[in-house]
C-alpha positions in Angstrom: -25.3 10.8 -18.0 -28.1 10.4 -15.4 -27.4 12.2 -12.2 -27.2 9.0 -10.1 -25.9 6.5 -12.7 -22.2 5.6 -13.2 -20.9 3.4 -16.0 -17.8 1.2 -15.6 -15.9 -1.0 -18.0 -13.6 -3.7 -16.8 -11.2 -5.1 -19.5 -9.1 -8.3 -18.8 -8.4 -11.5 -20.7 -8.9 -13.5 -17.4 -12.6 -14.2 -16.9 -12.1 -14.8 -13.2 -10.5 -11.4 -12.8 -13.5 -9.8 -14.6 -15.9 -11.5 -12.2 -13.9 -10.5 -9.1 -13.5 -6.8 -10.0 -17.1 -6.5 -11.1 -18.4 -7.9 -7.9 -16.1 -5.8 -5.7 -17.2 -2.6 -7.5 -20.9 -3.5 -7.4 -21.0 -4.4 -3.8 -18.5 -1.8 -2.6 -19.8 1.3 -4.5 -23.4 0.6 -5.5 -26.0 2.0 -3.1 -29.4 3.5 -3.0 -28.0 6.9 -4.1 -25.5 5.7 -6.6 -26.4 3.2 -9.3 -23.4 1.4 -10.9 -23.6 -0.3 -14.2 -20.5 -2.6 -14.7 -19.7 -4.1 -18.1 -16.8 -6.4 -18.9 -14.7 -7.3 -21.9 -12.2 -10.2 -22.2 -10.8 -9.2 -25.6 -9.6 -5.9 -27.1 -12.1 -6.2 -29.9 -15.0 -6.4 -27.5 -13.6 -3.6 -25.4 -13.4 -1.3 -28.5 -17.0 -2.1 -29.4 -18.3 -1.3 -25.9 -16.1 1.9 -25.7 -17.6 3.2 -29.0 -21.2 2.4 -27.8 -21.1 3.7 -24.3 -20.0 6.9 -22.5 -18.1 5.3 -19.6 -17.1 7.1 -16.4 -14.5 4.7 -15.3 -12.4 2.1 -17.3 -10.2 -0.5 -15.6 -7.9 -1.9 -18.1 -5.4 -4.8 -18.0 -2.0 -3.5 -19.3 -1.2 -6.8 -21.1 -4.0 -7.7 -23.5 -3.5 -10.4 -26.2 -3.2 -9.1 -29.7 -2.7 -5.4 -28.6 0.6 -3.6 -28.8 1.5 -2.0 -25.5 -0.8 0.7 -24.4 -2.7 0.9 -27.7 -6.1 0.1 -26.2 -5.6 2.7 -23.5 -5.0 5.4 -26.2 -8.1 4.2 -28.0 -10.2 4.6 -24.8 -8.8 8.1 -24.1 -9.7 9.2 -27.6 -13.2 7.8 -27.5 -14.1 8.8 -23.9 -11.7 11.6 -22.9 -13.8 12.4 -19.8 -13.5 8.9 -18.4 -11.1 8.0 -15.6 -8.8 5.3 -16.9 -7.1 3.0 -14.3 -4.5 0.4 -15.4 -4.4 -3.1 -13.8 -0.7 -4.2 -14.0 1.4 -7.1 -12.9 4.1 -6.3 -10.3 7.2 -5.8 -12.6 5.4 -3.6 -15.2 5.8 -0.3 -13.4 7.3 1.3 -16.5 4.2 0.8 -18.7 2.0 2.0 -15.8 3.9 5.2 -15.2 4.1 5.9 -19.0 0.3 5.5 -19.1 -0.2 8.0 -16.3 2.0 10.5 -18.1 -0.1 10.0 -21.2 -3.5 10.5 -19.6 -4.3 7.5 -17.3 -5.7 8.4 -13.9 -3.8 5.8 -11.8 -2.8 2.1 -11.7 -3.2 -0.8 -9.3 -0.8 -3.7 -9.0 -1.9 -7.4 -9.2 -2.6 -9.1 -7.0 -4.7 -6.3 -5.5 -7.2 -6.3 -2.6 -10.9 -5.3 -2.8 -10.2 -2.2 -0.7 -7.5 -1.1 -3.3 -10.0 -1.4 -6.1 -12.7 0.5 -4.3 -10.2 3.2 -3.2 -8.9 3.9 -6.7 -12.5 3.9 -8.1 -13.6 6.4 -5.4 -10.7 8.6 -6.1 -11.2 8.4 -9.8 -14.9 9.4 -9.6 -14.0 12.3 -7.1 -11.2 13.5 -9.4 -13.7 13.7 -12.4 -16.3 15.4 -10.1 -18.7 12.5 -10.6 -18.9 10.9 -7.1 -22.5 10.2 -6.1 -23.5 10.5 -9.7 -23.5 14.3 -9.9 -21.1 17.1 -10.4 -19.6 18.2 -7.2 -18.4 21.6 -6.1 -14.6 21.4 -6.1 -14.6 23.1 -2.6 -16.4 19.9 -1.3 -13.7 17.5 -2.4 -12.0 16.0 0.6 -8.6 17.5 1.3 -5.8 14.9 1.6 -5.0 16.2 5.1 -8.5 15.1 6.2 -7.4 11.5 6.0 -5.1 12.1 9.0 -7.7 11.6 11.7 -7.4 12.6 15.4 -7.4 15.7 17.6 -4.5 14.7 19.9 -1.9 17.5 20.1 0.6 15.3 18.4 -1.7 14.5 15.5 -2.7 18.2 15.1 1.1 19.0 15.0 1.6 16.2 12.4 -1.0 17.7 10.1 0.7 21.1 10.4 4.1 19.6 9.7 2.7 17.7 6.6 1.2 21.0 5.3 4.5 22.8 5.9 6.9 20.2 4.2 4.6 18.7 1.5 5.8 21.1 -1.1 9.6 20.7 -0.3 11.9 18.6 -2.3 13.7 17.3 0.9 13.8 13.8 2.3 11.2 13.1 4.8 11.9 10.3 7.4 8.6 8.7 8.8 9.1 6.9 12.1 6.6 4.9 14.0 5.5 1.5 15.0 3.9 -0.9 12.6 0.3 0.1 11.9 0.6 3.7 13.0 -0.1 5.0 9.4 3.3 5.7 7.8 2.0 4.6 4.4 -1.0 6.8 4.7 1.2 9.8 5.8 3.4 9.2 2.8 0.4 9.4 0.4 -1.0 12.5 2.1 2.4 14.1 1.8 2.5 13.4 -1.9 -1.1 14.5 -2.5 -1.0 17.7 -0.4 1.4 19.7 -2.5 2.7 20.2 -6.0 3.5 16.5 -6.5 -0.2 15.6 -6.6 -1.1 14.0 -9.9 2.5 12.9 -10.5 3.8 9.4 -10.0 3.9 8.0 -6.4 6.1 4.9 -6.5 6.4 2.7 -3.4 9.1 0.1 -2.6 8.7 -2.2 0.3 12.4 -2.9 1.1 11.6 -6.0 3.0 9.4 -7.7 0.5 11.7 -8.1 -2.5 14.6 -10.6 -2.7 18.1 -9.1 -2.3 19.1 -10.2 -5.8 16.3 -8.3 -7.4 16.3 -5.2 -5.1 19.1 -3.3 -7.0 17.3 -3.8 -10.4 13.9 -2.8 -8.8 15.4 0.5 -7.4 17.9 1.5 -10.1 16.7 -0.4 -13.2 18.9 -2.4 -15.6 20.1 -2.6 -19.1 19.5 -5.5 -21.5 21.9 -8.3 -21.0 23.2 -7.0 -17.6 22.4 -10.3 -15.9 20.8 -13.6 -16.6 17.1 -13.1 -17.5 17.5 -9.4 -18.4 16.0 -9.8 -21.9 15.2 -6.1 -22.2 16.1 -2.8 -20.5 13.9 -1.7 -17.6 13.6 1.5 -15.7 13.9 1.3 -11.9 11.6 3.1 -9.4 14.0 6.0 -9.0 13.6 6.7 -12.7 9.9 5.9 -12.8 9.2 8.3 -10.0 10.7 11.3 -11.9 9.2 14.6 -10.9 7.0 12.7 -8.4 7.6 10.8 -5.1 9.5 7.6 -4.3 8.5 6.1 -1.0 11.0 3.6 0.5 9.0 1.8 3.1 10.9 -0.1 5.9 14.3 1.2 4.7 15.9 -0.6 7.6 15.4 -3.8 5.6 17.5 -2.4 2.7 20.6 -4.7 2.3 23.9 -3.0 3.4 25.4 -3.4 -0.1 22.6 -1.3 -1.5 22.7 1.3 1.2 25.9 2.7 0.0 24.6 2.9 -3.6 21.5 4.6 -2.5 23.5 7.1 -0.4 25.5 8.0 -3.5 22.3 8.5 -5.6 20.8 10.7 -2.9 24.0 12.8 -2.4 24.9 13.3 -6.1 21.2 13.3 -7.3 22.2 10.9 -10.1 22.7 7.1 -10.7 23.2 4.5 -13.3 21.1 1.5 -14.2 22.6 -2.0 -13.4 25.0 -2.7 -16.3 24.6 0.7 -17.7 26.9 3.7 -18.3 24.5 6.5 -18.9 24.1 8.8 -15.9 20.4 9.3 -14.9 19.3 12.3 -12.7 17.2 11.9 -9.5 14.3 14.3 -9.8 11.9 12.5 -7.5 11.1 13.7 -3.9 12.2 10.9 -1.5 10.2 9.7 1.5 11.5 6.9 3.7 9.9 5.1 6.6 11.1 2.7 9.4 9.4 0.9 12.2 12.7 0.3 13.9 15.2 2.7 15.6 17.7 3.5 12.9 20.2 4.8 15.5 20.2 1.5 17.2 20.7 -0.3 13.9 23.7 2.0 13.2 25.2 0.9 16.5 24.7 -2.7 15.6 26.3 -2.2 12.2 23.1 -3.1 10.3 22.5 0.4 9.0 25.0 2.8 7.5 25.6 5.9 9.7 26.2 8.2 6.7 22.9 7.0 5.1 21.1 7.6 8.4 22.2 11.2 8.5 21.4 11.6 4.9 17.7 10.5 5.2 17.2 12.1 8.6 16.6 15.5 7.1 12.9 16.1 8.1 12.0 13.4 10.7 8.4 12.9 11.4 7.3 10.6 14.2 3.8 9.2 14.2 2.7 8.3 17.7 1.3 4.9 18.6 -2.4 4.7 19.3 -2.0 3.9 22.9 -0.5 7.4 23.4 -3.5 9.1 22.0 -6.4 7.2 23.4 -8.7 10.2 23.0 -8.6 9.5 19.2 -9.7 5.9 19.4 -13.5 6.7 19.3 -13.1 9.1 16.3 -11.1 6.5 14.4 -13.5 3.7 15.3 -16.5 5.7 14.1 -14.7 6.7 10.9 -14.0 3.0 10.2 -17.6 2.1 11.0 -18.9 4.8 8.7 -16.6 3.6 5.9 -17.9 0.0 6.4 -21.5 1.2 6.1 -20.8 3.2 3.0 -19.3 0.0 1.4 -21.9 -2.3 2.7 -25.2 -0.4 2.9 -27.2 -3.5 3.6 -25.3 -4.5 6.7 -27.4 -4.0 9.9 -24.7 -2.4 12.1 -25.2 1.4 12.6 -23.4 2.4 15.8 -21.1 1.5 18.6 -22.7 0.6 22.0 -21.4 2.3 25.2 -19.9 -0.9 26.6 -18.1 -1.7 23.3 -16.7 1.9 23.3 -15.5 1.4 26.9 -13.7 -1.8 25.9 -12.1 -0.1 22.9 -10.9 2.7 25.0 -9.3 0.4 27.6 -7.3 -1.7 25.2 -3.7 -1.0 24.6 -3.8 -1.6 20.7 -0.3 -3.0 20.1 -1.2 -3.2 16.4 -2.1 0.5 16.4 -4.6 2.1 14.0 -4.3 -0.9 11.6 -5.5 -3.3 14.4 -8.3 -1.0 15.3 -9.5 -0.8 11.7 -9.4 -4.6 11.3 -11.3 -5.1 14.6 -14.1 -2.6 13.5 -14.4 -4.1 10.0 -14.4 -7.7 11.3 -16.9 -6.9 14.0 -19.2 -5.0 11.6 -19.1 -7.9 9.1 -20.1 -10.5 11.8 -22.6 -8.4 13.8 -26.3 -9.2 13.4 -27.6 -6.1 15.3 -27.7 -2.4 14.6 -25.4 -1.7 17.5 -22.0 -3.2 18.2 -22.1 -4.7 21.7 -19.3 -5.6 24.0 -19.9 -9.3 23.3 -19.4 -8.7 19.6 -15.7 -7.7 20.0 -12.9 -10.2 19.7 -12.2 -12.2 22.9 -8.6 -10.8 23.3 -10.1 -7.2 23.7 -12.3 -8.4 26.5 -9.6 -9.9 28.5 -6.7 -7.5 27.8 -7.0 -3.9 29.0 -5.0 -1.2 30.7 -5.8 -2.4 34.2 -3.6 -2.4 37.4 -2.4 -5.8 36.1 -1.1 -4.2 32.8 2.6 -4.7 33.9 2.1 -8.4 34.4 0.3 -8.5 31.1 3.1 -6.7 29.4 5.6 -9.3 30.8 3.4 -12.1 29.6 3.2 -10.5 26.1 6.9 -10.2 26.0 7.5 -13.8 26.9 4.9 -14.8 24.3 6.6 -12.7 21.6 10.0 -14.2 22.5 8.6 -17.7 22.3 6.9 -17.0 19.0 10.1 -15.6 17.5 12.0 -18.7 18.5 9.3 -20.9 17.0 9.3 -18.9 13.7 13.1 -19.0 13.5 13.2 -22.8 13.9 10.2 -23.3 11.6 11.6 -21.4 8.6 15.0 -22.8 9.2 13.6 -26.4 9.0 11.4 -25.4 6.0 14.5 -24.2 4.1 16.3 -27.4 5.0 13.4 -29.5 3.7 13.3 -27.7 0.4 17.1 -27.3 0.0 16.7 -23.5 -0.1 14.0 -23.4 -2.7 11.9 -20.4 -1.7 9.1 -21.1 -4.2 8.6 -24.6 -2.8 8.9 -23.3 0.8 6.2 -20.8 0.2 4.0 -23.5 -1.3 4.5 -25.9 1.6 3.9 -23.2 4.3 1.1 -21.5 2.6 2.8 -18.2 3.2 3.0 -15.7 0.3 6.4 -15.5 -1.2 6.9 -11.7 -0.3 5.9 -12.5 3.3 8.2 -15.4 3.4 11.1 -13.2 2.3 10.3 -10.8 5.1 10.6 -13.6 7.6 13.8 -14.8 6.1 15.3 -11.2 6.4 14.0 -11.0 10.0 15.8 -14.1 11.1 18.8 -13.6 8.7 18.2 -16.9 6.9 20.0 -17.1 3.5 18.3 -19.7 1.2 21.7 -20.1 -0.7 23.3 -21.4 2.5 20.7 -24.2 2.6 21.2 -25.1 -1.0 25.0 -25.5 -0.6 24.7 -27.4 2.7 22.2 -29.8 1.1 24.5 -30.5 -1.8 27.3 -31.4 0.6 
C-alpha cells in the first residue's frame, strides 16, 4: 500500500446507501495528505470479486445481503484481507449479529439510520486501530488516548479525568449525572475505552427512545413465541454486552414496571429472557446516565428508591458549560479544528476576537453540544478565513451574561413553560386525530418515531388511551 493511499470498500444492496456512504467518506476523510479510493458493491458476488482483487484497508458491509447466509460475506472478507478493518452496517434490531461479528473479528458496527459523523468517526477509529491513519504506520505511542477526548482544564474537568482513570477498570456501576449536552455519552465511551473493556462490546440503550412494550425485550431478550411477532429467539442488550459494557442512557425514562426487573438483574447478576426459563448471567459492566435529579423522581414516585441506591455506586457529575467558562475557547477551537480536518477546502481558519468574546459571554443552556453545533454551523456558512461576530447566530448576539441576566432567565423560564404547554396540547391533539396511531402521528408531524415516543413519555401520553376513547 502506498504511504498516503487508503482503499475502502462499501457493500450494500441499496444503491442510494452506497452513494451516501461513499460521498461521506470521500468528503470527510480525503485530503491533500490522505488520498481515499472508495469502491462499492451492491451484490455479494461483486463484493467477493473486488475483495479478491484489492487489498482493502477498510470494508463497510451491510449485515443483511440478499443470497448470503448470515455473516458469510464477512468471514470471506476476513479470510481474504485479514489486515482490513471490517465495520458492519446493521438495522436497529440486529444487535445480535453485530456483536457476534465483533467477537469473530469485525472492528465495530454502526446502526442504520446513521449520521455522516458516525461514519467518519468509525472510519477514523478503524484506521487508527490498524495504525494506518494518514496513510502510514504510526507509532503506537502517538495514538490518541481515550481520556484526551475529555477536553477542558477547569478543576472539575481535571478531577473528572482522574476519576475516569481510577474507575474505568472496575466492574462497578457508574452513574453519570449532568444536564443535556454536557457529554454523558462521550464520558461513557471514554470509560469503556480507557480500561480492560476496550475492544469488547459497548451496547447503548436510550431508555426514552423505545416504546414501553418493546423495552423489556430490548433489554432482556425474548424466546421464540413469547409474544405476538416473536418469530425467533433474540438476545437482549444485557446478554449482548457480555464481558463488555452496557450503557443505559436516561435511565429516568425507564418504565416503573421494568425498574423492578432491572433491579433484580443487577442485584442477583442474573436474569431470564422474556418467555424463557433459562437463567442468564450478567457479566457486563453497567453505566447509567440521567439528566434529571433521580432523588426528586424518587420523592415523586417516578423512580424506585431501591434502584436509585443500587445504581448510585460511583456517581460522576459532569458540570454544565456555564460553570466552566474558561474551557469554552479550548472546546470551540477543537471543534473548529475538527471541522477543518473534515472539510479542508472550507475557507474558515480561526476565531476572531469579537467572536470569542461573544462565545465567552453566552450562558450555553445546551452546553457542549450547543457549542459544537454553533461552531460547525458557523464554519459551514462562513465565507471568510476568520469567524466574525456577525457570523454567529443571532441569539448569541442578543443573549449574554449581562446585568440583565436575571430578567433574561425569567423570560427563558416563561418561554419554556409556554413551549411545554404548546407541545403537550399539540401531541395530545395529534394522537386524537390519528386515534393513537403513532406511525401515522409521526408521519403527519414530520417528527421521527423515536423522538415522538420521547415526547409522549415527557407528557405522559399513552397512545392506547386515545385508541380506546376514539372507539367509544
